[in-house]
Residue frames as a rotation matrix with the C-alpha (Angstrom) as fourth column:
MET 1
-0.491 -0.843 -0.219 -171.67
-0.193 -0.139 0.971 17.74
-0.850 0.519 -0.094 74.73
SER 2
0.380 0.652 -0.656 -172.95
-0.779 -0.156 -0.607 18.14
-0.498 0.742 0.449 71.19
LEU 3
0.804 -0.035 0.594 -172.73
0.235 0.936 -0.262 15.25
-0.547 0.350 0.761 68.75
LEU 4
0.830 -0.513 0.220 -170.33
0.097 -0.256 -0.962 17.23
0.550 0.819 -0.163 66.51
LYS 5
0.316 -0.728 0.608 -168.02
-0.913 -0.408 -0.015 18.11
0.259 -0.550 -0.794 69.44
TRP 6
0.481 -0.117 0.869 -168.03
-0.429 0.833 0.349 14.41
-0.765 -0.541 0.351 70.57
LEU 7
0.936 -0.060 0.346 -167.24
0.303 0.635 -0.711 13.26
-0.177 0.770 0.613 67.05
PHE 8
0.620 -0.745 0.247 -164.14
-0.120 -0.401 -0.908 15.41
0.776 0.533 -0.338 66.78
GLU 9
0.093 -0.584 0.807 -162.88
-0.958 -0.273 -0.087 14.71
0.271 -0.765 -0.585 70.31
ALA 10
0.741 0.283 0.609 -163.72
-0.547 0.781 0.302 11.06
-0.390 -0.557 0.733 70.89
ASN 11
-0.045 -0.827 -0.561 -160.84
-0.883 0.295 -0.365 8.56
0.467 0.479 -0.743 70.80
LEU 12
0.973 0.160 -0.163 -160.16
-0.069 0.885 0.460 4.94
0.218 -0.437 0.873 71.55
HIS 13
0.285 -0.899 0.334 -156.96
-0.958 -0.278 0.067 4.31
0.033 -0.339 -0.940 73.52
PHE 14
0.946 -0.164 -0.281 -154.73
0.145 0.986 -0.086 1.32
0.291 0.041 0.956 73.02
GLY 15
0.246 -0.873 -0.422 -151.71
0.962 0.164 0.220 1.63
-0.123 -0.460 0.879 75.29
SER 16
-0.420 -0.479 -0.771 -149.80
0.397 -0.861 0.318 4.74
-0.816 -0.173 0.552 74.14
LYS 17
-0.961 0.095 0.261 -151.81
0.228 -0.270 0.935 5.03
0.160 0.958 0.238 70.90
SER 18
-0.312 0.918 -0.245 -155.23
0.054 -0.240 -0.969 6.68
-0.949 -0.316 0.026 70.36
ILE 19
-0.836 0.164 0.524 -157.50
0.549 0.218 0.807 6.27
0.018 0.962 -0.272 67.38
ALA 20
-0.819 0.539 -0.195 -160.05
-0.532 -0.842 -0.093 8.84
-0.215 0.027 0.976 66.37
ILE 21
-0.323 0.780 0.535 -163.61
0.198 0.609 -0.768 7.54
-0.925 -0.143 -0.351 66.44
ARG 22
0.504 0.548 -0.667 -164.34
-0.474 -0.470 -0.744 9.40
-0.722 0.692 0.023 63.23
GLU 23
-0.446 -0.691 -0.569 -161.60
-0.890 0.274 0.365 7.39
-0.096 0.669 -0.737 61.47
ILE 24
-0.875 0.194 0.443 -163.41
0.096 0.968 -0.233 4.16
-0.474 -0.161 -0.866 62.43
ILE 25
0.123 0.991 -0.058 -166.84
0.153 -0.077 -0.985 5.52
-0.980 0.112 -0.161 61.33
GLY 26
0.237 -0.096 -0.967 -165.35
-0.823 -0.548 -0.147 6.80
-0.516 0.831 -0.209 58.10
GLY 27
-0.769 -0.618 -0.162 -163.78
-0.623 0.668 0.407 3.47
-0.144 0.414 -0.899 57.36
VAL 28
-0.573 0.665 0.479 -167.06
0.332 0.722 -0.607 1.60
-0.750 -0.189 -0.634 57.96
LEU 29
0.422 0.747 -0.514 -168.91
-0.170 -0.492 -0.854 3.98
-0.891 0.447 -0.081 55.68
GLY 30
-0.132 -0.575 -0.807 -166.25
-0.938 -0.192 0.290 3.50
-0.322 0.795 -0.514 53.03
LEU 31
-0.948 -0.208 0.241 -166.57
-0.162 0.967 0.198 -0.25
-0.274 0.148 -0.950 53.12
THR 32
-0.142 0.982 0.123 -170.37
0.339 0.166 -0.926 0.04
-0.930 -0.090 -0.356 53.02
SER 33
0.361 0.208 -0.909 -170.10
-0.652 -0.641 -0.405 2.26
-0.667 0.739 -0.096 49.95
ALA 34
-0.627 -0.666 -0.404 -167.88
-0.759 0.406 0.508 -0.34
-0.174 0.626 -0.760 48.23
VAL 35
-0.770 0.421 0.479 -170.44
0.322 0.905 -0.278 -3.15
-0.550 -0.060 -0.833 48.87
LEU 36
0.272 0.921 -0.278 -173.23
0.162 -0.329 -0.930 -0.94
-0.949 0.208 -0.239 47.52
GLY 37
0.061 -0.386 -0.921 -171.06
-0.841 -0.517 0.161 -0.05
-0.538 0.764 -0.356 44.53
MET 38
-0.903 -0.408 0.136 -170.45
-0.305 0.831 0.466 -3.70
-0.303 0.380 -0.874 43.71
ARG 39
-0.457 0.825 0.333 -174.23
0.655 0.565 -0.502 -4.20
-0.602 -0.011 -0.799 43.73
ARG 40
-0.770 0.046 0.636 -174.56
0.509 -0.556 0.657 -1.14
0.384 0.830 0.405 41.45
LYS 41
0.285 0.865 -0.413 -176.71
0.958 -0.239 0.160 0.79
0.040 -0.441 -0.897 43.94
VAL 42
0.236 -0.128 0.963 -176.89
0.304 -0.932 -0.199 4.62
0.923 0.339 -0.181 43.70
ALA 43
0.965 0.219 0.142 -176.73
-0.068 -0.314 0.947 4.83
0.252 -0.924 -0.288 47.46
ALA 44
0.452 -0.877 -0.165 -173.07
0.892 0.448 0.063 3.92
0.018 -0.176 0.984 47.26
TRP 45
-0.136 -0.564 0.814 -172.21
0.577 -0.713 -0.397 7.51
0.805 0.416 0.423 46.39
PRO 46
0.390 0.257 0.884 -173.76
-0.401 -0.817 0.414 9.47
0.829 -0.516 -0.215 49.28
VAL 47
0.991 -0.107 -0.077 -172.63
0.123 0.542 0.831 6.88
-0.047 -0.834 0.550 51.78
GLY 48
0.263 -0.955 0.134 -169.07
0.946 0.228 -0.232 7.13
0.191 0.188 0.963 50.42
ILE 49
0.064 -0.210 0.976 -169.20
0.201 -0.955 -0.219 10.98
0.977 0.210 -0.019 50.49
ALA 50
0.848 0.305 0.434 -170.06
-0.357 -0.277 0.892 10.89
0.392 -0.911 -0.126 54.25
GLY 51
0.828 -0.552 -0.100 -167.18
0.513 0.672 0.535 8.55
-0.228 -0.494 0.839 54.95
ASP 52
0.096 -0.818 0.567 -164.72
0.862 -0.217 -0.458 10.62
0.498 0.533 0.684 52.88
ALA 53
0.392 0.113 0.913 -165.70
-0.133 -0.975 0.178 13.81
0.910 -0.191 -0.367 54.67
LEU 54
0.975 -0.066 0.212 -164.86
-0.208 0.059 0.976 12.29
-0.077 -0.996 0.044 58.06
LEU 55
0.566 -0.807 0.171 -161.57
0.779 0.591 0.211 10.78
-0.271 0.014 0.962 56.79
PHE 56
0.326 -0.418 0.848 -160.58
0.465 -0.710 -0.529 14.14
0.823 0.567 -0.037 55.28
THR 57
0.708 -0.005 0.706 -160.50
-0.514 -0.690 0.510 15.58
0.485 -0.724 -0.491 58.84
VAL 58
0.919 -0.370 0.136 -158.44
0.165 0.675 0.719 12.62
-0.358 -0.639 0.682 60.08
PHE 59
0.307 -0.860 0.408 -155.58
0.951 0.287 -0.111 13.12
-0.022 0.422 0.906 57.61
LEU 60
0.016 -0.331 0.944 -155.44
0.107 -0.938 -0.330 16.86
0.994 0.106 0.020 58.26
GLY 61
0.290 0.141 -0.947 -154.67
0.852 0.413 0.322 16.12
0.437 -0.900 -0.001 61.91
ALA 62
-0.734 -0.614 -0.289 -152.88
0.678 -0.647 -0.347 19.42
0.026 -0.451 0.892 62.57
VAL 63
-0.760 0.540 0.361 -156.15
-0.327 -0.798 0.506 21.20
0.562 0.267 0.783 61.77
PHE 64
0.113 0.993 -0.031 -158.89
-0.591 0.093 0.802 18.92
0.799 -0.072 0.597 63.11
SER 65
-0.025 -0.160 -0.987 -157.29
0.388 0.908 -0.157 16.64
0.921 -0.387 0.039 65.69
PHE 66
0.420 0.140 0.897 -158.05
-0.747 -0.508 0.429 16.85
0.516 -0.850 -0.109 69.41
GLY 67
0.955 -0.063 -0.288 -156.14
0.182 0.895 0.407 13.63
0.232 -0.441 0.867 70.19
ASP 68
0.559 -0.805 -0.199 -152.57
0.284 -0.040 0.958 13.00
-0.779 -0.592 0.206 71.20
ALA 69
0.104 -0.621 -0.777 -149.50
-0.573 -0.676 0.463 14.15
-0.813 0.398 -0.426 69.25
THR 70
-0.700 -0.377 0.607 -149.49
0.183 0.727 0.662 11.12
-0.690 0.574 -0.440 66.97
GLN 71
0.100 0.844 0.527 -152.70
0.894 0.155 -0.419 12.41
-0.436 0.513 -0.740 65.36
HIS 72
0.508 0.113 -0.854 -151.32
0.091 -0.993 -0.077 15.89
-0.856 -0.038 -0.515 64.56
ALA 73
-0.629 -0.761 0.162 -149.65
0.207 0.037 0.978 15.01
-0.750 0.648 0.134 61.22
ASN 74
0.365 0.688 -0.627 -150.85
-0.574 -0.365 -0.733 16.20
-0.733 0.628 0.262 57.85
PHE 75
-0.557 -0.424 0.714 -150.81
0.342 0.667 0.662 13.80
-0.757 0.613 -0.227 54.95
TYR 76
-0.352 0.456 -0.817 -151.88
-0.628 -0.763 -0.156 15.94
-0.694 0.458 0.555 52.01
GLY 77
-0.829 0.032 -0.559 -152.12
-0.466 0.513 0.721 13.03
0.309 0.858 -0.410 49.55
GLN 78
-0.771 0.557 -0.308 -154.57
0.626 0.750 -0.211 11.19
0.113 -0.355 -0.928 51.85
ALA 79
-0.342 0.651 -0.677 -156.52
0.276 -0.619 -0.735 14.31
-0.898 -0.438 0.032 52.73
GLY 80
-0.490 0.134 -0.862 -156.60
-0.730 -0.604 0.321 15.40
-0.477 0.786 0.393 49.14
ARG 81
-0.965 0.141 -0.219 -157.64
-0.005 0.831 0.557 11.92
0.261 0.538 -0.801 48.16
ASN 82
-0.505 0.816 -0.282 -160.73
0.778 0.290 -0.557 12.17
-0.372 -0.501 -0.781 50.33
LEU 83
-0.230 0.379 -0.896 -161.53
-0.174 -0.922 -0.346 15.68
-0.957 0.076 0.278 49.01
LEU 84
-0.710 -0.101 -0.697 -161.14
-0.697 -0.040 0.716 14.54
-0.100 0.994 -0.042 45.48
LEU 85
-0.906 0.419 -0.058 -163.26
0.415 0.907 0.077 11.48
0.085 0.045 -0.995 46.20
ILE 86
-0.279 0.840 -0.465 -166.10
0.432 -0.323 -0.842 13.74
-0.858 -0.436 -0.273 47.38
ILE 87
-0.222 0.151 -0.963 -165.92
-0.665 -0.746 0.036 15.79
-0.713 0.649 0.266 44.13
VAL 88
-0.820 -0.109 -0.562 -165.71
-0.532 0.508 0.677 12.78
0.212 0.854 -0.475 41.82
SER 89
-0.823 0.566 -0.044 -168.42
0.529 0.737 -0.420 10.95
-0.205 -0.369 -0.907 43.85
ILE 90
-0.201 0.783 -0.589 -170.80
-0.125 -0.617 -0.777 13.82
-0.972 -0.083 0.222 43.26
TYR 91
-0.375 -0.038 -0.926 -170.22
-0.919 -0.114 0.377 13.27
-0.120 0.993 0.008 39.50
GLY 92
-0.944 -0.011 -0.328 -170.74
-0.079 0.978 0.195 9.50
0.319 0.210 -0.924 39.92
TRP 93
-0.633 0.765 -0.119 -173.87
0.363 0.158 -0.918 10.04
-0.684 -0.624 -0.378 42.00
ILE 94
-0.061 0.632 -0.773 -175.42
-0.582 -0.652 -0.487 12.27
-0.811 0.420 0.407 39.32
ARG 95
-0.551 -0.196 -0.811 -174.38
-0.818 0.317 0.480 9.95
0.163 0.928 -0.335 36.48
TRP 96
-0.970 0.176 -0.167 -175.74
0.196 0.974 -0.115 6.79
0.142 -0.144 -0.979 38.11
ALA 97
-0.473 0.844 -0.251 -178.95
0.175 -0.189 -0.966 8.54
-0.863 -0.501 -0.058 39.20
GLN 98
-0.148 0.364 -0.919 -179.57
-0.854 -0.515 -0.067 9.76
-0.498 0.776 0.387 35.64
HIS 99
-0.744 -0.173 -0.646 -178.95
-0.538 0.728 0.424 6.27
0.397 0.663 -0.635 34.24
LYS 100
-0.891 0.453 -0.033 -181.30
0.365 0.670 -0.647 4.85
-0.271 -0.588 -0.762 36.83
ARG 101
-0.263 0.832 -0.488 -184.02
-0.216 -0.544 -0.811 7.33
-0.940 -0.108 0.322 35.98
ASN 102
-0.090 0.132 -0.987 -183.67
-0.970 -0.235 0.057 6.76
-0.224 0.963 0.150 32.22
GLY 103
-0.892 -0.281 -0.355 -183.53
-0.377 0.894 0.241 3.01
0.250 0.348 -0.904 32.42
ARG 104
-0.062 0.868 -0.493 -186.21
-0.145 0.481 0.865 0.40
0.988 0.125 0.096 32.88
ALA 105
0.537 0.379 0.754 -187.78
-0.795 -0.072 0.603 -0.33
0.282 -0.923 0.262 36.28
GLY 106
0.901 -0.176 0.397 -185.44
-0.112 0.789 0.604 -2.49
-0.419 -0.588 0.691 38.37
GLU 107
0.713 -0.681 0.167 -182.47
0.384 0.180 -0.906 -1.89
0.587 0.710 0.390 36.06
PRO 108
0.247 -0.711 -0.659 -179.08
0.910 -0.064 0.409 -1.39
-0.333 -0.701 0.631 37.83
ALA 109
0.761 0.093 -0.643 -177.60
0.087 -0.995 -0.042 2.11
-0.644 -0.024 -0.765 37.87
VAL 110
0.124 -0.765 -0.632 -174.63
-0.893 -0.364 0.265 1.20
-0.433 0.531 -0.728 35.58
SER 111
0.993 0.117 0.016 -173.61
-0.094 0.862 -0.497 -1.39
-0.072 0.492 0.867 32.98
PRO 112
0.337 -0.935 0.107 -170.05
-0.233 0.027 0.972 -2.63
-0.912 -0.353 -0.208 33.54
ARG 113
0.973 -0.127 0.193 -167.73
0.222 0.286 -0.932 -2.72
0.064 0.950 0.307 30.54
TRP 114
0.098 -0.992 -0.074 -164.00
0.877 0.051 0.478 -2.57
-0.470 -0.112 0.875 29.64
THR 115
0.274 -0.114 -0.955 -162.47
-0.192 -0.980 0.062 0.68
-0.942 0.166 -0.290 28.52
THR 116
0.947 0.109 0.302 -162.08
0.275 0.210 -0.938 1.21
-0.166 0.972 0.169 24.80
THR 117
0.047 -0.957 0.287 -158.78
0.999 0.041 -0.027 1.80
0.014 0.288 0.957 23.00
LYS 118
0.036 0.048 0.998 -159.77
0.388 -0.921 0.031 5.40
0.921 0.387 -0.052 22.48
GLU 119
0.900 0.344 0.267 -160.41
-0.123 -0.388 0.914 5.86
0.418 -0.855 -0.307 26.20
LYS 120
0.652 -0.728 -0.212 -157.04
0.683 0.441 0.582 4.36
-0.330 -0.524 0.785 27.08
LEU 121
-0.016 -0.695 0.718 -155.29
0.880 -0.351 -0.320 6.81
0.475 0.627 0.617 24.79
TYR 122
0.071 0.027 0.997 -156.39
-0.170 -0.985 0.039 9.75
0.983 -0.173 -0.065 26.91
LEU 123
0.939 0.337 0.072 -156.62
-0.134 0.163 0.977 8.06
0.318 -0.927 0.199 30.27
VAL 124
0.589 -0.755 -0.287 -153.06
0.805 0.580 0.126 6.72
0.072 -0.305 0.950 30.48
PRO 125
-0.367 -0.753 0.547 -151.22
0.622 -0.635 -0.458 10.04
0.692 0.172 0.701 29.73
SER 126
0.241 0.545 0.803 -153.71
-0.276 -0.755 0.595 11.94
0.931 -0.364 -0.031 31.88
VAL 127
0.965 0.104 -0.243 -152.92
0.181 0.411 0.894 9.73
0.192 -0.906 0.377 34.88
ILE 128
0.129 -0.987 -0.092 -149.15
0.967 0.146 -0.209 10.08
0.220 -0.062 0.974 34.40
VAL 129
-0.412 -0.294 0.862 -149.40
0.235 -0.949 -0.211 13.87
0.880 0.116 0.460 34.26
PHE 130
0.571 0.711 0.411 -151.84
-0.280 -0.302 0.911 13.97
0.772 -0.636 0.027 37.20
PHE 131
0.779 -0.343 -0.524 -149.41
0.605 0.630 0.487 11.86
0.163 -0.696 0.699 39.28
LEU 132
-0.213 -0.957 0.198 -146.36
0.892 -0.273 -0.359 14.02
0.398 0.100 0.912 38.51
LEU 133
-0.216 0.225 0.950 -148.25
-0.057 -0.974 0.218 17.27
0.975 -0.007 0.224 39.19
SER 134
0.790 0.612 0.018 -149.65
-0.090 0.087 0.992 15.93
0.606 -0.786 0.124 42.41
MET 135
0.450 -0.731 -0.513 -146.22
0.879 0.464 0.110 14.90
0.157 -0.501 0.851 43.67
GLN 136
-0.515 -0.669 0.536 -144.86
0.584 -0.732 -0.352 18.39
0.628 0.132 0.767 43.01
ILE 137
0.132 0.634 0.762 -147.77
-0.289 -0.711 0.641 20.00
0.948 -0.305 0.089 44.82
PHE 138
0.903 0.174 -0.394 -147.27
0.271 0.481 0.834 17.73
0.335 -0.859 0.387 47.90
LYS 139
-0.016 -0.984 -0.177 -143.57
0.965 0.031 -0.259 18.60
0.261 -0.175 0.949 47.88
ALA 140
-0.444 -0.106 0.890 -144.42
0.195 -0.981 -0.020 22.29
0.875 0.165 0.456 47.77
LEU 141
0.519 0.745 0.420 -146.71
-0.335 -0.275 0.901 21.83
0.787 -0.608 0.107 50.72
GLY 142
0.067 -0.645 0.761 -143.83
-0.986 -0.158 -0.048 20.36
0.151 -0.747 -0.647 52.75
GLU 143
0.810 0.251 0.530 -144.35
-0.384 0.910 0.155 16.63
-0.443 -0.329 0.834 52.41
SER 144
0.148 -0.852 -0.502 -141.21
-0.900 0.094 -0.425 14.57
0.409 0.515 -0.753 51.84
GLY 145
-0.308 -0.374 0.875 -139.53
-0.784 0.621 -0.010 11.28
-0.539 -0.689 -0.484 52.71
GLN 146
-0.954 -0.243 0.175 -140.13
-0.145 0.887 0.438 7.67
-0.262 0.393 -0.882 51.83
TRP 147
-0.382 0.893 0.240 -143.89
0.599 0.437 -0.671 7.91
-0.704 -0.112 -0.702 51.91
LEU 148
-0.347 0.253 -0.903 -144.21
-0.445 -0.892 -0.079 10.72
-0.825 0.375 0.423 49.33
PHE 149
-0.834 0.004 -0.551 -144.38
-0.522 0.313 0.793 8.41
0.176 0.950 -0.259 46.33
VAL 150
-0.813 0.536 -0.228 -146.84
0.562 0.825 -0.066 6.05
0.153 -0.181 -0.971 48.04
ASP 151
-0.363 0.668 -0.650 -149.01
0.385 -0.527 -0.757 8.95
-0.848 -0.525 -0.066 49.25
THR 152
-0.477 0.126 -0.870 -149.13
-0.680 -0.680 0.274 10.39
-0.557 0.723 0.410 45.72
TRP 153
-0.917 0.121 -0.380 -150.02
-0.185 0.714 0.675 7.06
0.353 0.689 -0.633 44.19
ILE 154
-0.655 0.708 -0.265 -152.86
0.706 0.448 -0.549 6.49
-0.269 -0.547 -0.793 46.64
PHE 155
-0.251 0.483 -0.839 -154.18
-0.096 -0.875 -0.475 9.91
-0.963 -0.038 0.266 45.76
THR 156
-0.554 -0.018 -0.832 -153.85
-0.809 -0.224 0.543 9.37
-0.196 0.974 0.110 41.98
GLY 157
-0.957 0.151 -0.247 -155.05
0.051 0.927 0.372 5.77
0.285 0.344 -0.895 41.99
THR 158
-0.547 0.792 -0.271 -158.09
0.566 0.111 -0.817 6.62
-0.617 -0.600 -0.509 44.10
ALA 159
-0.237 0.429 -0.872 -159.07
-0.526 -0.811 -0.256 9.38
-0.817 0.397 0.418 41.67
LEU 160
-0.706 -0.091 -0.702 -158.67
-0.689 0.317 0.652 7.03
0.164 0.944 -0.287 38.69
ALA 161
-0.925 0.340 -0.167 -160.63
0.362 0.923 -0.127 4.23
0.111 -0.178 -0.978 40.40
THR 162
-0.398 0.823 -0.405 -163.54
0.311 -0.295 -0.904 6.46
-0.863 -0.486 -0.139 41.44
TYR 163
-0.283 0.225 -0.932 -163.79
-0.779 -0.622 0.087 7.93
-0.560 0.751 0.351 37.99
GLY 164
-0.843 -0.139 -0.519 -163.73
-0.445 0.722 0.529 4.46
0.301 0.677 -0.671 36.53
MET 165
-0.796 0.596 -0.101 -166.48
0.503 0.560 -0.658 3.34
-0.336 -0.575 -0.746 38.88
SER 166
-0.222 0.729 -0.648 -168.67
-0.201 -0.685 -0.701 6.26
-0.954 -0.025 0.299 37.81
ARG 167
-0.228 0.097 -0.969 -168.24
-0.962 -0.179 0.208 5.31
-0.154 0.979 0.134 34.16
GLY 168
0.769 0.539 0.344 -168.73
-0.513 0.841 -0.172 1.53
-0.382 -0.045 0.923 34.80
TYR 169
0.201 -0.762 -0.615 -165.19
-0.789 0.246 -0.563 0.50
0.581 0.598 -0.552 33.81
VAL 170
0.900 0.091 -0.427 -164.42
0.087 0.921 0.380 -3.06
0.428 -0.379 0.821 34.86
GLU 171
0.095 -0.993 -0.073 -160.73
0.489 0.111 -0.865 -2.11
0.867 0.046 0.496 35.30
PHE 172
0.156 -0.081 0.985 -161.44
-0.560 -0.828 0.021 0.22
0.814 -0.554 -0.174 38.20
TRP 173
0.975 0.173 0.142 -161.42
-0.216 0.569 0.793 -2.77
0.056 -0.804 0.592 40.55
LEU 174
0.554 -0.829 -0.075 -157.87
0.758 0.540 -0.366 -3.58
0.344 0.146 0.927 39.48
VAL 175
-0.075 -0.538 0.839 -156.76
0.039 -0.843 -0.537 -0.01
0.996 -0.008 0.084 40.17
TRP 176
0.623 0.355 0.697 -158.18
-0.661 -0.239 0.712 -0.41
0.419 -0.904 0.086 43.68
VAL 177
0.902 -0.365 -0.231 -155.99
0.423 0.854 0.303 -3.50
0.086 -0.371 0.925 44.14
ALA 178
0.020 -0.952 0.307 -152.91
0.707 -0.204 -0.677 -1.43
0.707 0.230 0.669 43.33
VAL 179
0.051 0.094 0.994 -154.07
-0.425 -0.899 0.107 1.29
0.904 -0.428 -0.006 45.72
ASP 180
0.869 0.384 0.312 -154.72
-0.443 0.323 0.836 -1.13
0.220 -0.865 0.451 48.54
ALA 181
0.648 -0.699 -0.302 -151.42
0.643 0.715 -0.274 -3.00
0.408 -0.016 0.913 48.12
LEU 182
-0.415 -0.822 0.390 -149.61
0.443 -0.556 -0.703 0.24
0.795 -0.119 0.595 49.05
GLY 183
0.083 0.541 0.837 -152.26
-0.477 -0.716 0.510 1.67
0.875 -0.442 0.198 51.31
VAL 184
0.835 0.259 -0.485 -152.03
0.221 0.650 0.727 -1.18
0.503 -0.714 0.486 53.86
PRO 185
0.041 -0.883 -0.467 -148.32
0.967 0.153 -0.204 -0.66
0.251 -0.443 0.861 54.84
PHE 186
-0.550 -0.239 0.800 -148.69
0.191 -0.969 -0.157 3.15
0.813 0.066 0.578 54.58
ALA 187
0.349 0.780 0.520 -151.64
-0.375 -0.392 0.840 3.31
0.859 -0.488 0.155 56.99
PHE 188
0.851 -0.007 -0.525 -150.20
0.425 0.595 0.682 0.86
0.308 -0.803 0.510 59.59
LYS 189
-0.128 -0.989 -0.076 -146.74
0.917 -0.089 -0.389 2.45
0.378 -0.120 0.918 59.58
ASN 190
-0.728 -0.146 0.670 -148.14
0.059 -0.987 -0.150 5.87
0.683 -0.070 0.727 60.20
GLY 191
-0.971 0.235 -0.052 -150.61
0.059 0.022 -0.998 4.82
-0.233 -0.972 -0.035 62.95
TYR 192
-0.384 0.892 -0.240 -153.83
-0.921 -0.389 0.029 4.89
-0.068 0.232 0.970 61.00
TYR 193
-0.897 -0.175 0.406 -154.91
-0.242 0.963 -0.119 1.42
-0.370 -0.205 -0.906 62.07
PRO 194
0.026 0.953 0.301 -158.64
0.093 0.297 -0.950 1.48
-0.995 0.053 -0.081 61.16
THR 195
0.501 0.089 -0.861 -157.70
-0.768 -0.413 -0.489 2.78
-0.399 0.906 -0.139 57.70
GLY 196
-0.519 -0.817 -0.250 -155.03
-0.854 0.487 0.183 0.07
-0.028 0.308 -0.951 57.35
THR 197
-0.695 0.339 0.634 -157.50
0.001 0.882 -0.471 -2.54
-0.719 -0.327 -0.613 58.37
LEU 198
0.439 0.842 -0.314 -160.04
-0.261 -0.215 -0.941 -1.17
-0.860 0.495 0.125 55.91
TYR 199
0.150 -0.480 -0.864 -157.44
-0.986 -0.136 -0.096 -1.36
-0.072 0.867 -0.494 53.10
ALA 200
-0.821 -0.517 0.242 -156.66
-0.522 0.852 0.048 -4.99
-0.231 -0.087 -0.969 54.12
ILE 201
-0.271 0.840 0.470 -160.32
0.127 0.515 -0.847 -5.89
-0.954 -0.169 -0.246 54.03
TYR 202
0.420 0.409 -0.810 -160.70
-0.627 -0.514 -0.585 -4.15
-0.656 0.754 0.040 50.67
LEU 203
-0.456 -0.805 -0.379 -158.02
-0.819 0.213 0.533 -6.25
-0.349 0.554 -0.756 49.02
PRO 204
-0.895 0.189 0.405 -159.89
0.278 0.945 0.172 -9.57
-0.350 0.266 -0.898 48.74
PHE 205
0.012 0.976 -0.219 -163.15
0.333 -0.210 -0.919 -7.65
-0.943 -0.062 -0.328 48.42
VAL 206
0.165 0.039 -0.985 -162.08
-0.705 -0.694 -0.146 -5.73
-0.689 0.719 -0.087 45.31
LEU 207
-0.869 -0.466 -0.163 -160.91
-0.461 0.646 0.609 -8.97
-0.179 0.605 -0.776 43.69
TRP 208
-0.565 0.770 0.296 -164.33
0.594 0.629 -0.502 -10.38
-0.573 -0.108 -0.813 44.34
GLY 209
0.285 0.656 -0.699 -165.89
-0.031 -0.723 -0.690 -7.19
-0.958 0.218 -0.186 42.89
PHE 210
-0.404 -0.486 -0.775 -163.70
-0.789 -0.243 0.564 -7.45
-0.463 0.839 -0.286 39.80
VAL 211
-0.985 0.048 0.167 -164.81
0.106 0.929 0.356 -11.04
-0.138 0.368 -0.919 39.14
ASN 212
-0.221 0.973 -0.065 -168.46
0.587 0.080 -0.806 -10.08
-0.779 -0.216 -0.589 39.77
TRP 213
0.293 0.349 -0.890 -168.40
-0.410 -0.796 -0.446 -7.07
-0.864 0.495 -0.090 37.39
LEU 214
-0.693 -0.579 -0.430 -166.46
-0.648 0.239 0.723 -9.13
-0.316 0.780 -0.541 34.77
ARG 215
-0.807 0.481 0.342 -169.15
0.495 0.867 -0.051 -11.79
-0.322 0.128 -0.938 34.86
ILE 216
0.147 0.891 -0.430 -171.87
0.382 -0.452 -0.806 -9.16
-0.912 -0.046 -0.407 34.58
SER 217
-0.074 -0.268 -0.961 -170.12
-0.655 -0.713 0.249 -7.43
-0.752 0.648 -0.123 31.66
LYS 218
-0.949 -0.310 -0.048 -169.85
-0.254 0.669 0.699 -10.68
-0.185 0.676 -0.714 29.73
ARG 219
-0.533 0.817 0.221 -173.47
0.700 0.572 -0.428 -11.58
-0.476 -0.074 -0.876 30.40
GLU 220
0.295 0.704 -0.646 -174.85
0.170 -0.704 -0.690 -8.18
-0.940 0.094 -0.327 29.41
LYS 221
-0.414 -0.486 -0.770 -172.67
-0.716 -0.348 0.605 -8.05
-0.562 0.802 -0.204 26.31
ALA 222
-0.971 0.094 0.218 -173.95
0.189 0.864 0.466 -11.50
-0.144 0.494 -0.858 25.23
THR 223
-0.149 0.985 -0.091 -177.57
0.690 0.038 -0.723 -10.32
-0.708 -0.171 -0.685 25.89
ALA 224
0.129 0.159 -0.979 -177.04
-0.345 -0.918 -0.195 -7.13
-0.930 0.363 -0.064 23.85
């Protein structure tokens, strides 16, 4: 059996439930990327892209799943979230790599800072429009019910947080808190247990990351 075939067919079974191995691997890579991001390492981006690629296939279960019927649902917000993460992560990877090359030896890949008033003036309305358009797209694709709003917010919040990380915005950690707060019940309720566990682990971690970047931004501002 080829590695690729095994990756798409392998499952762990817990009673009547089965969990795709690639969901577990994708979650571990996602957490590793977050740790590297907090440490301002360029490697955070390619590691995160690999994890997002695996999770994209998990949330388009009707297309990629070889597991039981519980894995055959499509959640377009979650799948789109991972696809968008890949795109934004490529931007972040290029930006951090350029900053690293242009900086002094041993200098981190990004300098954390708060968003300016000017940045808020275009970010806030852009996020609102993005959320409303995304919700309409998911509706048109056939998604409905109580999880539509949550799925759309996870998609929107993830896009905003990843963009904020690429720019070095301290607030991006707080956006992740808001994403995780809804992501935990969403994932567990719909049977994505590794993803739900990952969101739960993220919650205290992102608070730690926020405090860490806040401290760094204050120190670097004072030094400047």
